[in-house]
Steps between C-alpha positions, in 0.01 A plus 500: 500500500822306549635316803773762527240778526316310773824462695572872461156563645593272789821697560300821531286330762813408698549872561181494710651247742666650808632197692843373384403134542203531267699708252766228487242226448318700231821573308597133519165397356530738207863404435418130473259571213695788344814285457347339193485832311766714672745304712728797573214704643377199697843465663496871579161463670634216714800711600249764612308231687815411693537867589152500655567171681782671689249757629274240666535527878342175610775239455280194451285685246814632331639147457169373367486775238868448415437130428220604264728745321767229468233277345430774246873530422497125433241555228665810355878466545597183685874566492455775759331267748811349671646839585171626647447175691838521668390825666220318686569488875477124557599177329142374521367800307779466243407136446129574475566770240735281292261204517203712397704644213599151387136390493410803286784425257440125477341513156687783330853510647572154635877537539468831685237344725726205584785739572280687748392174663856373537591822677190475719589142596858602579381778731243273664748222577730751671234621747596384849162528672319172429146641488602783267691257279202266475268787409743614231545150358124467477488794258797370301360147467160619379663716234740221397200270446426696181836392356624184673256317724757246617726777626200669662421178687864464603486849654173411674662201670766727656233707679477402866203707614182292463273791396747624240571152367131424458434841344783441253367164383152647462640805321685283248175327406324838476752650256515181292133413443596290198668242724365150465218429744691220673810713563290793622303272733821351644639844574174620653478183706843575642392857566190370679705270724726790593203731566357250747828507692496877548401574859446875490135554393570822308797354311298187419210714379725696264628178343149356479380816322752442220456124495121512468514765227722279284338169593149627427586500129617137514283322758233716659378223731844468657520880525169505688626232741807713581284792616432306821865560598438873550488619859325824395144501359564808287795330328287194430228723357746668264642161397153372417436807286828438313395141429159625390666728246658200328156337472286789374535388139469121520304450821313818598265316737795373707660844487185660641481235772858576607436874501192459716704291742769769497235763577383301801858490628549872441197582714667325795822705485512753784791718392349770270803530267543125461130458440494777239806353328322165471186665366705683237629172357162327522314787332748525214462131421122508537493783243604241242176312569242736651560874492201590715602260777857631488377859529260410781785355704737786415253769606478337842871555571509763773851635447496770231842419354439125478157561348649731236778254415248219468267701277803586287590132463144414400483783247828389340362147457161619372672731248601198295135430422319834548679832525173686564432280805860540615470879481187492717687296760801732486277797572416346839865533605531809717880526495641699207823300469329160508228618264768626260681166516175322417426726204850421369417128521176562311685689227745209460212253466320714241807581288491198269132537408443877521826694501338841469267423792795380707691818420206717611492316833878529543503874440231554764686315778538759779820371662796590278705187573222263397426716197866460398479126561189470281644714219821295500309172476283635222816610319629144536177372343533751219862400437393140459234609254755709310731196477227262391318734259748770390296609198183551705640653817556854375135593475336240722480704819395864510594723790 
């Protein structure tokens, strides 16, 4: 079996999908992989995806799907991106799309990426509303950090909004992990000072979320200290679980201690959705250390949707070490769509060690969209194998 045949199988599955939004997303997924073997057909699939995008009635959902399709065009035929972007209804969306495209092209088409970013910066600087301009410049600066960190920092200094300025500095460190430790620490220190000046608790929490995620990889003790700045126990619980994730390899005992502390905080949260959201993060991180404890906590989540999402997260993590165990967990999920998504994750995890087993799982996924997603990712794996071992690939995988 070839990658092309797997993608053709995925295209047949697309015919089972009724909703235009899911059809568009499925076609985009196939096109991104197909471009390597048949670029013309991949472009045709993306044109069809745009056709289905126009049929989506919910405007916010339509724009979200359109941004995904534009991302696929970036991978397949980047020269079409500017024309499609200019049809977006707001400058902010145009800038987000161009910045995302530039990040995707950073390694393979540097000059095109810089051209997109220059246009994004031009549009951003012309926005009259200060808050909208700052939000747009945040996206531009983070993308520019991949090419010219000094220019990215210069853009950051023009941002007046404290939350956006802090988020930009943190984002620059996140996209440039190879920065020297001293420079990264200086930028994060500035971001910390700004975060402490933010008065609105929700805005401060959003900045702290990003700051702690990045800082936990550099100085986990300082990251832990920052969690005391949260006004909401559920946000502190999630932050502690994020820090714990960075410690699971080198300091599992400390990671477990933080997760237990996070669990104690989660139990005190009164709002059911906020509590369940905290448990979801805690359980996923605990699955890296103690699967049974993670499952015990997850099964105690009262809300069906949150419980299913959490079990799906745990199964996806467990799949990297035991696909049989992951399948057992997935079978506890009583929502067909979420269960299908989880089986797709399991297939991805199994692909490198047991391609035929992964393919069997993918073909049995009940929801057509997630079956397409799994088949496309398996085709991507097979393409890599065909590139690396061309003489062996013809007969290596039987249908």
